[in-house]
C-alpha positions as CSV (number, residue, x, y, z in Angstrom):
1,M,-31.7,-36.2,-13.4
2,A,-30.4,-35.7,-16.9
3,S,-26.6,-36.1,-17.3
4,A,-24.2,-33.2,-17.8
5,L,-23.4,-34.6,-21.2
6,Q,-27.1,-34.0,-22.3
7,F,-27.1,-30.4,-21.0
8,V,-23.9,-29.7,-23.0
9,A,-25.5,-31.2,-26.1
10,I,-28.5,-29.0,-25.6
11,A,-26.3,-25.9,-25.1
12,S,-24.3,-26.7,-28.3
13,E,-27.6,-26.9,-30.2
14,A,-28.7,-23.6,-28.7
15,I,-25.5,-21.8,-29.6
16,C,-25.7,-23.0,-33.3
17,F,-29.4,-22.0,-33.4
18,I,-28.7,-18.5,-32.0
19,A,-25.8,-18.1,-34.5
20,A,-28.1,-19.1,-37.3
21,V,-30.7,-16.6,-36.2
22,Y,-28.0,-13.9,-36.0
23,F,-27.0,-14.6,-39.6
24,I,-30.6,-15.0,-40.8
25,K,-30.3,-11.9,-43.1
26,P,-27.4,-13.2,-45.2
27,L,-29.0,-16.6,-45.3
28,K,-32.4,-15.3,-46.3
29,N,-32.0,-15.2,-50.1
30,T,-29.8,-18.3,-50.4
31,I,-30.3,-22.0,-50.7
32,L,-29.6,-22.2,-47.0
33,A,-32.5,-20.0,-46.0
34,K,-34.1,-22.9,-44.1
35,L,-30.9,-23.6,-42.0
36,P,-32.1,-21.5,-39.0
37,W,-35.4,-23.5,-39.1
38,V,-33.6,-26.8,-39.1
39,L,-31.3,-25.9,-36.2
40,G,-34.3,-24.3,-34.4
41,F,-36.3,-27.5,-34.7
42,I,-33.4,-29.6,-33.4
43,F,-32.8,-27.4,-30.4
44,I,-36.5,-26.9,-29.5
45,S,-37.4,-30.6,-30.0
46,D,-34.5,-31.8,-27.9
47,F,-35.0,-29.1,-25.2
48,F,-38.7,-29.8,-24.7
49,G,-38.1,-33.5,-25.0
50,L,-35.6,-33.2,-22.1
51,I,-37.9,-31.0,-20.0
52,L,-41.0,-33.2,-20.5
53,T,-39.0,-36.4,-19.8
54,Q,-37.7,-34.9,-16.5
55,V,-41.0,-33.3,-15.4
56,V,-44.2,-34.6,-17.0
57,F,-43.1,-38.2,-17.8
58,K,-40.6,-38.6,-15.0
59,K,-42.2,-41.7,-13.6
60,N,-42.5,-43.5,-16.9
61,Q,-40.0,-41.9,-19.3
62,L,-40.1,-44.7,-21.9
63,V,-43.8,-44.1,-22.7
64,F,-42.9,-40.6,-23.8
65,N,-39.3,-41.0,-25.0
66,I,-39.7,-43.8,-27.5
67,P,-42.5,-42.3,-29.8
68,Y,-41.1,-38.8,-29.3
69,Y,-37.6,-39.9,-30.3
70,N,-38.9,-42.1,-33.2
71,L,-40.7,-39.0,-34.7
72,T,-38.2,-36.2,-34.1
73,T,-35.1,-38.1,-35.2
74,A,-36.7,-39.1,-38.4
75,L,-37.8,-35.5,-39.1
76,I,-34.3,-34.2,-38.3
77,L,-32.8,-36.7,-40.8
78,V,-35.3,-35.7,-43.5
79,F,-34.7,-32.0,-42.9
80,W,-30.9,-32.3,-43.1
81,I,-31.1,-34.5,-46.3
82,A,-33.5,-32.0,-47.9
83,L,-31.3,-29.1,-47.0
84,I,-28.2,-30.8,-48.6
85,Y,-30.3,-31.8,-51.6
86,Q,-30.9,-28.2,-52.4
87,T,-27.1,-27.5,-52.5
88,L,-26.4,-30.2,-55.1
89,K,-25.9,-29.1,-58.6
90,N,-25.2,-32.4,-60.2
91,N,-28.5,-33.9,-61.5
92,F,-27.2,-37.5,-61.1
93,Y,-26.3,-36.9,-57.5
94,K,-29.7,-35.2,-56.9
95,K,-31.4,-38.2,-58.4
96,I,-29.5,-40.7,-56.2
97,L,-30.4,-38.7,-53.1
98,R,-34.0,-38.2,-54.1
99,Y,-34.5,-42.0,-54.5
100,S,-32.5,-42.7,-51.3
101,L,-34.7,-40.3,-49.4
102,F,-37.9,-42.0,-50.8
103,V,-36.6,-45.4,-49.8
104,F,-35.9,-44.1,-46.3
105,I,-39.4,-42.6,-45.8
106,A,-41.0,-45.7,-47.3
107,F,-39.0,-48.0,-45.0
108,Y,-39.8,-45.8,-42.0
109,F,-43.5,-46.5,-42.4
110,C,-43.0,-50.1,-43.3
111,N,-40.9,-50.4,-40.1
112,I,-43.7,-49.0,-38.0
113,I,-46.3,-51.3,-39.6
114,F,-44.4,-54.6,-39.8
115,I,-41.3,-54.6,-37.6
116,Q,-40.8,-52.0,-34.8
117,S,-43.8,-50.6,-33.0
118,F,-43.9,-46.8,-33.1
119,L,-45.0,-46.6,-29.4
120,K,-43.0,-49.4,-27.9
121,S,-39.8,-49.9,-29.9
122,L,-36.9,-47.6,-30.6
123,H,-36.6,-47.3,-34.4
124,T,-33.0,-48.5,-34.7
125,Y,-33.5,-50.0,-38.2
126,S,-35.0,-46.9,-39.8
127,F,-32.6,-44.6,-38.0
128,T,-29.7,-46.7,-39.3
129,L,-30.9,-46.4,-42.8
130,G,-31.7,-42.7,-42.4
131,S,-28.1,-42.1,-41.0
132,F,-26.7,-43.9,-44.1
133,V,-28.8,-41.7,-46.4
134,L,-27.7,-38.5,-44.6
135,C,-24.0,-39.6,-44.8
136,L,-24.5,-40.3,-48.5
137,A,-25.9,-36.8,-48.9
138,A,-23.0,-35.2,-47.1
139,Y,-20.5,-37.3,-49.1
140,L,-22.2,-36.2,-52.4
141,Y,-21.9,-32.6,-51.4
142,L,-18.2,-33.0,-50.5
143,K,-17.6,-35.0,-53.7
144,Q,-19.3,-32.2,-55.7
145,L,-17.0,-29.7,-54.0
146,I,-13.9,-31.6,-54.8
147,E,-14.9,-32.1,-58.5
148,S,-15.8,-28.4,-58.9
149,D,-13.6,-26.2,-61.1
150,R,-13.9,-23.3,-58.7
151,I,-11.3,-22.5,-56.0
152,I,-12.5,-23.8,-52.6
153,Y,-12.4,-21.2,-49.9
154,L,-13.1,-23.0,-46.7
155,K,-13.7,-19.7,-44.8
156,K,-16.6,-19.1,-47.1
157,D,-18.1,-22.5,-47.7
158,V,-20.8,-23.0,-45.0
159,M,-21.9,-26.4,-46.3
160,F,-18.4,-27.9,-46.2
161,W,-18.2,-27.5,-42.4
162,I,-21.8,-28.6,-41.9
163,C,-21.4,-31.7,-44.1
164,T,-18.1,-32.5,-42.4
165,G,-19.7,-32.3,-39.0
166,L,-22.8,-34.4,-40.0
167,L,-20.6,-37.1,-41.6
168,S,-18.4,-37.4,-38.6
169,F,-21.3,-37.9,-36.2
170,Y,-23.8,-40.0,-38.3
171,V,-21.2,-42.3,-39.8
172,I,-20.6,-43.7,-36.3
173,N,-24.3,-43.9,-35.6
174,I,-24.8,-46.4,-38.5
175,P,-23.0,-49.3,-36.7
176,Y,-24.0,-48.0,-33.3
177,M,-27.8,-48.1,-34.1
178,A,-27.5,-51.3,-36.1
179,M,-26.0,-53.1,-33.1
180,F,-28.1,-51.2,-30.5
181,N,-30.5,-54.0,-29.6
182,Y,-27.8,-56.6,-29.4
183,L,-25.6,-54.4,-27.2
184,L,-28.5,-53.5,-25.0
185,E,-29.2,-57.1,-24.3
186,H,-25.6,-58.6,-24.1
187,H,-23.1,-55.8,-23.7
188,L,-24.7,-52.9,-21.8
189,D,-21.3,-51.5,-20.6
190,L,-20.0,-51.3,-24.2
191,L,-23.2,-49.7,-25.3
192,T,-22.7,-47.0,-22.6
193,V,-19.2,-46.4,-23.7
194,I,-20.1,-46.1,-27.4
195,R,-23.1,-43.8,-26.5
196,N,-20.7,-41.4,-24.7
197,V,-18.4,-41.5,-27.7
198,T,-21.3,-40.5,-30.0
199,I,-22.2,-37.6,-27.6
200,F,-18.6,-36.2,-27.9
201,L,-18.9,-36.6,-31.7
202,M,-22.1,-34.7,-31.5
203,Y,-20.1,-31.8,-29.8
204,F,-17.7,-32.0,-32.7
205,M,-20.6,-31.9,-35.2
206,Y,-22.0,-28.7,-33.6
207,L,-18.5,-27.2,-33.5
208,C,-18.3,-27.8,-37.3
209,I,-21.8,-26.3,-37.8
210,F,-20.8,-23.3,-35.7
211,L,-17.6,-22.8,-37.8
212,G,-19.7,-23.1,-40.9
213,L,-22.0,-20.3,-39.6
214,L,-18.9,-18.2,-39.0
215,C,-18.2,-18.4,-42.7
216,L,-21.2,-16.1,-43.1
217,K,-19.3,-13.5,-41.1
218,E,-16.5,-13.7,-43.7
219,K,-19.0,-13.2,-46.5
220,L,-20.5,-10.2,-44.8
221,Y,-17.0,-8.6,-44.5
222,S,-16.3,-9.4,-48.1
223,V,-19.5,-7.7,-49.2
224,S,-19.0,-4.6,-47.1
225,S,-15.4,-4.1,-48.1
């Protein structure tokens, strides 16, 4: 059976997705119009992945889990990076992120062809690189925010909270996934501990995303007043 930690993670994703759908109207004509779709994809892919693992592929979970995880995690990274890219106003920052995303996508396919099989190996190398690019994207947004001349109102800046959450979770995933194969073979107990830490960081990430979505409530009040 799936652990309680997994169910809480799915519930956190569901709450953020529902909140994004609730605020879909104020998001509709903004650069964050795709945010409900991103959160929806994350929730639906993880939810169905969990259900299929526990029901259809219960006897041989790895046959399903590995290729499914390799695909969905890569898509989630690309979606988040693309979303942050749209919020960048500095052309130099956008250029850096654009090239970084291209390198990640290119390496993803090279990894499949030459290094880690899509069906049999967990894509730890490409996920590490993708996590780095996403952290870079979040950092560039926060740097842009700090360098901006405008007054920062955290109650109204959705992307500040989202990028803070993404950065806190994915920055730990860089060393975690980079060492995953070594820890799996030599230090399984330590791997389990670190995995549980990343799950709790995931909760923090979705808390930040939820707080970011609540910023839209502040915007609605400011418009109506």
